[in-house]
C-alpha positions in Angstrom: 118.8 88.5 124.1 118.5 86.3 127.1 114.7 86.2 127.1 114.9 83.3 124.6 115.6 81.0 127.5 113.6 82.6 130.3 110.4 83.1 128.3 110.2 79.4 127.6 109.5 78.6 131.3 105.7 78.9 131.7 104.2 80.4 134.8 107.2 82.2 136.0 106.6 85.8 137.2 108.8 88.7 136.6 109.9 87.9 133.1 109.4 91.5 132.0 111.5 92.8 134.9 114.3 90.3 134.1 114.3 91.5 130.5 114.5 95.2 131.4 117.2 94.5 134.0 119.4 92.4 131.7 122.9 94.0 131.9 123.4 93.4 128.2 120.3 95.6 127.4 121.0 99.1 126.3 119.0 101.3 128.6 120.8 104.6 128.1 119.5 106.0 124.9 116.9 108.2 126.5 113.9 106.4 124.9 111.1 104.9 126.8 111.6 101.1 127.3 110.2 99.1 124.4 109.8 95.3 124.1 108.7 93.0 121.3 105.4 91.1 121.6 104.7 87.8 119.9 101.6 85.6 120.1 103.6 82.6 121.3 104.8 84.5 124.4 104.4 83.1 127.9 101.0 84.2 129.2 102.5 85.7 132.4 104.9 87.8 130.3 102.1 89.0 128.1 100.0 90.0 131.1 103.0 91.9 132.6 103.5 93.8 129.3 99.8 94.6 128.9 99.7 96.0 132.4 102.5 98.4 131.7 102.2 99.4 128.0 101.0 102.8 126.9 101.1 102.2 123.2 101.6 99.3 120.8 102.7 99.5 117.2 102.5 96.9 114.5 105.3 97.3 112.0 105.4 96.4 108.3 107.8 97.8 105.7 107.3 97.3 102.0 105.4 94.1 102.5 107.8 92.7 105.2 106.3 92.1 108.6 108.5 93.2 111.5 106.2 92.3 114.5 104.6 94.3 117.3 106.3 96.6 119.8 104.9 97.6 123.2 106.0 101.0 124.6 106.0 100.8 128.3 104.8 103.3 130.9 108.2 103.6 132.4 110.5 106.6 132.3 113.8 106.4 130.6 116.8 105.6 132.7 117.6 108.9 134.5 121.3 108.6 133.6 120.4 109.0 130.0 119.7 112.7 130.5 123.0 113.4 132.0 125.7 115.1 130.0 128.3 112.5 131.1 126.1 109.7 129.7 125.4 111.5 126.5 129.0 112.4 126.0 130.0 108.8 126.5 127.4 107.6 124.0 128.4 110.2 121.4 132.0 109.1 121.4 130.9 105.4 121.3 128.7 106.3 118.2 125.6 105.2 120.1 122.2 107.0 119.5 120.9 109.7 121.8 117.2 110.2 122.0 115.9 113.6 123.1 112.3 113.2 124.1 110.1 116.3 123.9 113.0 118.6 123.1 110.9 120.6 120.6 107.4 120.1 122.0 107.0 123.6 123.3 108.2 125.1 120.0 105.7 123.1 117.9 102.8 125.5 118.7 104.6 128.2 116.7 104.8 126.1 113.6 101.3 124.7 113.2 100.5 126.5 110.0 103.8 125.3 108.5 103.2 121.7 109.7 99.8 121.7 108.1 101.4 122.9 104.8 104.1 120.2 105.1 101.4 117.5 105.4 100.1 118.7 101.9 103.5 118.9 100.3 103.8 115.3 99.0 100.7 115.8 96.8 102.1 119.0 95.4 105.5 117.5 94.8 104.0 114.5 93.0 102.5 116.7 90.3 104.5 117.5 87.1 106.9 120.3 87.9 105.6 120.4 91.4 109.0 121.2 93.0 109.7 124.0 90.5 106.2 125.5 91.2 106.9 125.3 94.9 110.1 127.2 94.5 108.4 129.8 92.3 105.8 130.3 94.9 108.6 131.0 97.4 110.3 133.5 95.2 109.7 136.4 97.5 111.5 134.4 100.3 114.4 133.3 98.1 115.2 136.3 96.0 117.5 138.1 95.6 119.9 135.8 97.5 118.8 132.7 95.6 117.7 132.3 92.0 116.1 129.3 90.4 118.0 128.3 87.3 116.1 127.4 84.1 118.3 124.3 83.4 116.6 121.0 84.0 119.4 118.6 85.3 119.4 114.9 84.6 117.9 112.8 87.4 120.3 110.8 89.5 117.9 107.9 90.1 115.5 107.7 87.2 113.3 105.2 89.0 112.8 107.1 92.3 113.6 110.8 91.6 110.7 113.0 90.7 112.3 116.3 90.0 115.5 118.2 90.6 115.9 122.0 90.5 119.2 123.9 90.3 119.7 127.2 92.1 122.4 129.9 92.2 123.3 132.1 95.1 124.6 135.7 94.8 126.1 135.6 98.3 129.4 137.6 98.1 132.4 135.5 97.5 134.8 138.2 96.4 135.3 139.2 92.8 131.6 139.0 92.2 131.6 135.2 91.9 128.4 133.2 92.5 127.7 129.7 93.6 125.6 128.1 90.9 125.6 124.4 91.9 123.0 124.3 94.7 120.0 122.0 94.1 116.8 120.6 95.6 115.2 117.4 94.6 112.1 115.4 95.4 112.0 111.6 95.2 110.2 108.5 96.3 111.9 106.4 99.0 111.2 103.2 97.1 109.7 102.0 93.9 106.9 100.0 95.5 103.4 101.1 94.7 102.2 100.4 98.3 104.8 102.8 99.7 104.0 106.5 99.3 107.1 107.6 101.3 108.8 110.7 99.9 111.7 113.0 100.6 112.8 116.5 99.7 116.6 117.0 99.8 118.8 120.1 99.8 122.4 119.8 98.7 125.1 121.1 96.2 127.5 119.9 93.6 127.6 116.4 92.1 125.3 114.0 93.9 127.1 111.3 95.8 130.6 112.6 94.8 130.1 115.8 96.7 127.9 114.5 99.5 131.0 114.3 101.8 132.4 117.7 100.7 133.9 119.9 103.4 133.1 123.1 101.5 131.5 125.0 104.5 130.5 128.0 102.4 128.2 125.8 100.3 127.0 124.0 103.4 126.0 127.3 104.9 124.2 128.3 101.7 122.3 125.0 101.7 121.3 125.6 105.3 120.1 129.1 104.5 118.2 127.9 101.4 116.5 125.0 103.2 115.5 127.2 106.1 113.6 129.5 103.7 111.6 126.7 102.1 111.2 124.8 105.4 111.0 127.4 108.2 110.2 124.6 110.7 113.9 123.7 110.4 114.2 126.2 113.3 112.9 123.4 115.5 116.5 122.1 115.4 118.8 124.8 114.2 117.3 127.5 116.6 116.5 125.1 119.4 118.7 125.8 122.4 118.1 122.3 123.9 119.6 120.7 120.8 122.2 123.3 119.7 123.8 123.7 123.1 123.9 119.9 123.6 125.4 119.2 120.2 128.0 121.9 120.7 129.0 120.4 124.0 129.3 117.0 122.3 131.4 118.1 119.4 133.4 120.7 121.4 132.8 123.6 118.9 130.1 125.6 117.1 127.7 123.4 115.1 126.3 123.8 111.7 123.1 122.0 110.8 122.9 121.5 107.0 122.1 119.2 104.1 118.4 119.2 105.2 116.2 116.3 104.2 112.4 116.4 104.7 111.0 112.9 105.1 107.4 111.7 104.7 107.4 108.1 106.0 104.1 106.6 104.9 102.6 103.3 106.0 104.7 100.4 104.6 107.6 102.9 104.2 110.8 103.7 106.0 114.4 102.9 105.6 116.5 99.7 105.8 119.5 99.5 108.0 122.1 102.1 106.9 124.5 104.7 108.2 125.3 108.2 107.2 129.1 108.0 107.4 131.7 108.8 104.8 135.2 107.3 104.6 137.7 109.3 106.7 141.2 108.5 107.6 142.3 108.4 111.3 143.6 112.0 111.2 140.3 113.4 109.7 138.3 111.5 112.3 140.6 112.8 115.2 140.2 116.4 114.2 136.4 116.2 113.6 136.4 116.7 109.9 133.4 115.9 107.7 130.0 115.0 108.9 130.0 114.4 112.6 126.5 113.0 112.9 122.9 113.4 112.0 120.0 115.0 114.0 116.5 113.8 113.1 113.5 115.7 114.4 110.0 114.2 114.4 107.6 117.0 113.4 104.3 115.2 112.9 103.1 111.6 113.3 105.3 108.9 114.7 108.2 106.8 113.5 109.7 103.6 115.0 113.5 103.3 115.1 116.1 100.6 115.5 119.3 102.5 116.3 122.7 101.4 117.7 126.4 101.7 117.0 127.9 99.6 114.3 129.9 97.9 117.1 126.8 97.0 119.0 125.1 95.8 115.8 128.1 93.5 115.2 127.6 92.1 118.8 123.9 91.4 118.1 124.7 89.7 114.8 127.3 87.5 116.6 124.6 86.6 119.2 122.2 85.5 116.5 124.9 83.4 114.9 125.5 81.7 118.2 121.8 81.1 118.5 121.9 79.4 115.1 124.6 77.2 116.4 122.4 76.1 119.3 119.6 75.2 116.8 117.4 78.2 117.4 115.5 79.9 114.6 116.4 77.2 112.1 114.0 78.6 109.4 115.9 81.9 109.4 119.2 80.2 108.9 117.7 78.0 106.2 116.2 80.9 104.3 119.2 83.3 104.6 122.1 80.9 104.6 120.9 77.8 102.8 124.2 76.2 101.8 127.6 75.4 103.2 129.5 78.3 101.6 127.1 80.9 102.8 127.1 79.5 106.3 130.9 79.3 106.3 131.1 83.0 105.2 128.7 84.0 108.0 130.8 82.0 110.6 134.0 83.7 109.4 132.4 87.2 109.7 131.0 86.4 113.2 134.5 85.2 114.4 136.3 88.4 113.3 134.9 91.6 114.8 136.8 93.9 112.4 135.7 91.9 109.4 132.1 92.0 110.7 132.1 95.8 111.1 133.6 96.2 107.7 130.8 94.2 106.2 128.1 96.1 108.1 129.6 99.4 106.9 129.2 98.4 103.2 126.2 99.8 101.3 123.0 98.0 102.5 125.2 96.1 105.0 126.7 93.9 102.3 126.2 90.2 102.7 124.3 90.8 106.0 121.5 92.8 104.4 119.0 90.1 104.6 119.9 89.2 108.2 119.9 92.7 109.8 116.6 93.7 108.0 115.0 90.4 108.9 111.7 90.8 110.6 110.3 89.9 113.0 113.0 87.6 114.3 116.1 89.9 114.2 114.0 93.0 114.7 112.6 91.6 117.9 116.1 90.5 118.9 117.2 94.1 118.7 114.1 95.6 120.4 114.5 93.3 123.4 118.2 94.3 123.6 117.2 97.9 124.1 117.9 99.3 120.7 114.4 100.6 119.8 112.8 104.0 120.0 109.4 105.5 119.1 109.5 109.2 118.2 106.5 111.4 118.3 106.1 115.1 117.6 108.8 117.1 119.3 111.2 114.2 119.8 114.6 114.1 118.3 117.4 111.5 117.9 121.1 112.2 117.5 123.1 109.7 115.4 126.9 110.2 115.9 129.5 109.5 113.3 133.2 109.0 113.6 133.9 107.2 110.4 132.7 104.1 108.6 133.4 101.6 111.4 132.5 104.0 114.3 129.0 105.2 113.4 125.4 104.8 114.3 123.4 102.3 112.3 119.6 102.9 112.0 116.5 101.5 110.5 113.2 103.4 110.3 109.4 102.5 110.1 106.2 104.4 110.0 104.6 103.8 113.4 101.0 104.4 112.6 98.3 104.6 109.9 99.1 108.2 108.9 102.2 109.5 107.1 104.8 110.9 109.5 106.7 114.0 108.8 110.3 114.6 110.0 113.4 116.6 109.2 117.0 115.3 109.1 120.1 117.4 109.4 123.8 116.7 108.9 125.9 118.0 111.8 129.2 119.7 111.0 131.6 121.9 112.8 131.0 125.5 111.8 134.5 126.7 111.2 136.2 129.2 108.9 134.6 129.3 105.5 136.8 127.8 102.8 136.7 130.1 99.8 137.1 128.7 96.3 140.4 129.4 94.6 140.2 132.4 92.2 
């Protein structure tokens, strides 16, 4: 970001205004403007920020410090709320923030939100998930039945429990779907991170995550809504449903629910939610079209941008290395000739760079894109940050591995934050299994 040069000139007024007006800054997400704050900043700049800020968050994730952000008392760019801007961002795989889109609906779910705050303690207990489902039997049966089988855990280090379910929903010839499942898990293995998630899905984990079986996706959505009625904050929210259906051009299905409890020191490293699709699949909108995340309780801080924009920011940082800036970052992440040559090759080839970022954990660039506070601040000042509070949502479009929204998440407070994530799919004709 350009402030690297302007902020070094002491006594100059208007530095905050310069930063916010920088044409390379992304001002169209719909989030309030956010800037990074560092102790070594110019005093004039710090005074400008302090005069405009309405909140400040200090971010640390699993022992890695990512700096401080100041949320400014300035409205989002008015263009961000227009359908034209949102449509453009959706097709460019850029995130769309929907501030307060469920605020009015939250009042009707206060009992459920209070229950959700207590869920992690229940899920941590032995057979806690199975007991939760047993307590919900009146809501589930007769459409869903908990199966006695105890499936093997996919990730023995992080998974707590997995429960299989069957659905008696009519499929013709009296057939059932018996491969639905729910699982509870930690987000990491660190003792100082109590972050947890509760996931609803079907089939073989990872292999069937990208399945286009809409019948099972509908069943998963039905199952999750019975365990987590607050899912209606998204799936029955006209402000979200109508917008998403305009963006995708057809009826939307919100499915593959995940409940997240992002605790202090928790969150997620940079990743995307895309699956491999060929050009024809992407063109006809097959597969998962994006993700909607709803903040229900507490606050989370996000870095979110298209993979194309992330590639641009990585390229900018590599250029800064070439100018002698941030030498300690280059020395730590790319200490030798071969690693620096590899980084230079990636930065010079946009397609190669996107392919690398699309790999699990961002491939060879994992350490760089998750580097805090240097790269985190770089992205914040470039306009790619958002702070979500109760009732706020974010849409993360997906058009394939190299046209998708990348995102990184932090807990933005001293209390665990509760949120819900949904896969967005086109709700078309149900594919029935072959007899």
